[in-house]
N, C-alpha and C positions, 0 to 999 in steps of 0.2 A: 620794310614790310616784313613782319614776322611770319614764321611757318612757311618758308619757301623751299628749304633744303634741310636734309638730315644726313648726318654721317653716323653709320652704325646705330641708327635709331635715336641719336641725339640731335636736337635742333641746332643747326649751325650757328644761329644767333646766340644760343646759350653759350657756345664756345667763344663767341665774339667775332665770328666771321659774317660780315654783311655782304650778301651776294649782289653784284652789280651786273654781271653778264655771264651767260652760259651758252655760247653759240653752238656747242657740240652736244647738248644734253639729249636731244631727241634724235632718233634715227638708228641706223645699223652700220655694220662694217662694209668695206668695199667688196663687192661680189666679183669673182673672177670666173668667167666661163671658158672652158676649153674649146678651142677652135681647130678646124682642119683646113689647111690651105688648099685652094683650088687654082688651077692654072689660069693665069691672067685675071684673077679675081681676088677679092679680099678674103674669101673663105666662108665657112659656115660654122655655126655653133654645134658642138657635139652634145646633143641633148641627153645622150645616154651616160655622159660623165657627170657626176655630181658637181654642183657649183661649190667652190671654196670661198669662204668668207674670212677676210682678214681682221685681226684685232683693230681696235680704233682708239683714238685718244679723246679724252673728255677734259676740256679746259674750263675752269671756273675762275672768274675774276671778281675780286671784291676788295674789302678793306677791313681793318680792325682799328680800334681807337681806344684811347684812355685819357684820363684827365691830364696826364703828363706823357712825355716821350717814354719814360721808363715804364709807366703803367701800360702803355700800348705795346711795348716790347713783351711784357709778361703775357698779355692777351695773345700776341702772335705766337709765343712759345707754346701756349696751351693748344692752339689750333694745330701747330706742327706736330705736337705729341699725339693728338687724337687721330690724325690721318696718316701718320708716317710709318706705320708698322702693319704688315700683313695685308690681307684682302679687306678692302673697305666697302661696305654696302652704302650706296648713295641713293637716296630717295628724294623726290621733289614734289612740289605742290601740283605739278602738271598731271600727275597720276600717282596718288599716294598708295595705291595697291601694287605698284611696280617698283623694282629696284634694279640698278645696274651695279656691277661689282668690278673693282679695279684696284690696282696698286699705284701708289704715288711715284711718279717718275721725275716730275719737275716741281720745284717749290721755290718761287721767286717772291721776294718781298723787299720793300724799301720805302723811304719817305716820299711823299708827294707834295703838292703845293700847300696842303693843309697840315704839314708835318709839325708846325709850331703849335697846333692844337692836340698833338699826340696822335696823329692819324698815320697809318701805315698801309700802303697798297699791298695786296696779296694776290698772287696768281698760283693756282694749283692745277697741275695736269696729271690725270690718271690714265694709265694704260689699261683698257678693258680687253683682256685676253679673249673673253667671251663678249662679243660686241652687242648682244641683245639685252633688252630689259626683260626681267622675269617677274611673274606674279610672286608676291610674298608667301601666299598660302598655296600648298600643292593641291592638285586635282588627282583623285583616284578613281579609276574606272575598272569595273570587273568585267571579265569576258570568259567565254568558253568556246564550244565548237562552232557556235554561230558568230559570224563576223560582226563585230561591234564597233560603231563609230567612236573615234577618240577625239573629243573637242580640243582644238588647239588655238593658239594665238596666231599672229601673222608671220611668225618665224618658226623654224624647227624647234621642237621642245626636247632636244637631246640633253642639253645642259652639260655640266662637268662638276668636279668636286662634290660638295654635299648637295648640290641642286641637280644632280644627274638624274635622268629618267631611269626608273628601275621597273622591270617586269618580273613578277614572281609567279611561277607555275607550281601549283600545289598538287601532291599526290592524293590518292593513288592515280598515277598516270602511266599508261603503257606507251613507251617510246614516243613521246609527244612531238608534234610538229607545230612550231610557232610560225604563223603566216601573217604578213602585212599585205593588205589590199589597198588599192586606191578607192576613191569614193564611189566609183562605178562598179566595184567588185572584182576588178582584175588583180590577180595575185602579182605582187611585186618582189617580195623578199621572203625567204624561209630560213628557219633554223630547225634541223632535225636531230633528235637525240637517239642514241642507241640504247640508252638505259631507261629503266622504269622506276621513277621515284615511288617509294611506299607511301601509305596514307599519311604518315607523320613526317614525311620528307618534302623537300621543295628544291626547285631550281631557280636561281636568281640571275637575271640578265641585266647587267648594269650598262646601259647603252652609252652614256656619256663617257665612261671610263673604259669601255671595251672589255668588261670582265664577265665571265660566266662562272657561277659558283654553285656547287652541289651542297645542299644542307641536309644532314641526317643526324638525328639525336643531338642537335645543337652544334655539331662539328661541321665546319666549312672547309671544303676542298675545291681545288681547281677543277672546273667542269669542262674544259676544252677537250679533254680526251674522249668524252662521251658524245661529242658533236660529229655529225657526218660532214665530210669535207665539202667545201663549196657553199657554206652557209653565209648569210648576209644579215647583219644587224638591222632591225627596223630603223627608219630615219625620222619617223613622226614629223613629216614635213607637210605643211598645209598646201604646198603646191601639188600634192597628190590628190587634191580635192578642189573645192572652191570656197574659200573662207567667207566671202561676202554672202553666199547663200547657205552657209552652215553645212556644207557638204565636206566631210572630213575623211581622211584615211581610216582604215579599219584594222582591227587585230582579231585573230582567232587562234585557239589552240586545240589540236585534234583530240586530246585526252586530258583528263584532269580539269582543274579550274585555274584561272589566272587573274591577275590584276596588274594594272600599270599605274605607277605613281609618277606624276610629272609636274613640272612647273611651266605653265603657259608662257611662251616667249613671244616677244614683239619686236619688230624692226623699228 
């Protein structure tokens, strides 16, 4: 069946990879909750400690073929070349608007019972450092002093690399405070600056990569020195609301205007 799987936007069948099984395609990574031991009891979950989510493996099983064994080998080499270098974006027919991103860690191939027809079994395993599926297109939400809901997917929209969530605070802003609230309006995390960006300047908060950058006249400088101690990055976690009823966490900035660009993430 065509149009089931794409590697970096190329139909896998165009490369010659015929998908047979993808048992790990949907879902997210293993969640680890911190616990505290209780005397003569199993313990309790420490709800105040953020959950850590492990990378996960994605295993794709299929085959390639050709009119001869030699032709099948050429097809196999084409597949190996397409997925064997760098971060690979993998998209499937189960939701064509979402991608997962991983690096190839296992590539197994060999003849099977139909090898005399030029058929080769292929197994590809990718390590998804970020275990979630992300929307292909970003979402941008503007906000200011009034707390504004940030629509999310079913997983935190922090991201990493080029799909990292980025908040931009534009001047003129007088010692701005960035606050994240839960869906009920309770303040959760703040970042307070001691500097005041001019009208043509900005502050960039790269959540996924943990970067704070001051931007003035096109010059980018490290912004950590202008942050008050004790700051916390927003987590953009749907658990701070109720995804099912579209109740999402909120962001506000005390001065200036701001926007957040994120890619909705899904478990």
